[in-house]
N, C-alpha and C positions, 0 to 999 in steps of 0.2 A: 623711217625714221620711229625709233623707240620714243615715251613721254619726256624725256628731259631733254632728248636733243629739239624736241616740238616746243616746250617750253623755252627753252635758250632761244631757238628760232621767232619764236613770240617775241621774247624781251628783245630783240636786235635788229627786228623787219620793221618795216612803214609801214602805215595805215593796206596802201594796196599788197602788200607779200603780208600782211594779218588776217587778211580777207581772204588769200587765197587756201593758205594753211588751216584757217579753221571752216574754212567749205570742204576743204578735203578732209582731215580730221572727222568734221560732221556726217560725210556723207561714206565712209567709212566704216567709221563705229555702228552707225544709223544700218548698214546694210549689214555687218553681221547680228548686230538686233534682230532684223527680220529676217534672219536666216538665207540670204540673197546674195548673190556673187557681187556687185553693185547696185548701187540707185543715181540716176540721175542729179544732176544739182538743182533741178524745179521740180522734185517727185514728190507730192505731198507725202511725208514720213508717216502724218496720222489716216491718211487715205490708204496707205499701201500695208498697214497693222500697229502702226508704233502704238500699245497701249498704255497704260497708267507707269505701270512695273517696269516695261521698255523706257518709256520717257525718263521714271527717277531714273534709269543706270545711264542711258546718255547725255543728261543732266551731270549723275554725278563726276562722269568721265569730262564732261565740257569742264566743269570747277577745278576739276585735278590740273589739269593742263594752264587753265588758264588763270588759277588763284584768284577765282573769284566766286562772291557767291552771284547763284543764277536762280531767278524764282523758275519755279517750273510751269508757271502759266508760259515762261519764254515760247516755250516749244507749241503753245498750241499759239500765240499770237505769229511768231516765225516758222512756220511748218515744214519750208524747205529748207535744206542745206544751204542755199545760197542766201535765201533770207536770214535764216537763224547766222552762220558763217559771219554775214555782215555786218548785223547787228552784236556781236561779240566782239569783235574787229574796233570796231568803233566805239564800244563802252571800253572795251581794255585799253583803247587808245587814250579815251578821256581818264581815267581813273588813273593810268599812268604817266599820264603827261601831267594832270590835274587841268582838265579842260573843263570849265562850267557849261553845266547842261541845257 
């Protein structure tokens, strides 16, 4: 799925689908940044070698596909693809549906 298709799928999906899509996107992109074939959803990306420069690259990619501002500290607070994907999906849904925090 290319970036445009992913953006469309996020916009059309429900929360569960958004979580799945963002988990997968995070896993795939993080694995590429870490020069790995793949990483598990529960892999702590920081412990596997995600440094500040690669964290910036991951954040920029996630901002591109979600069209949201994502503070870099989010990756520190949500260091696995599952945690990060779920957090971003919830935030994406809140922003798109204007749900108060």
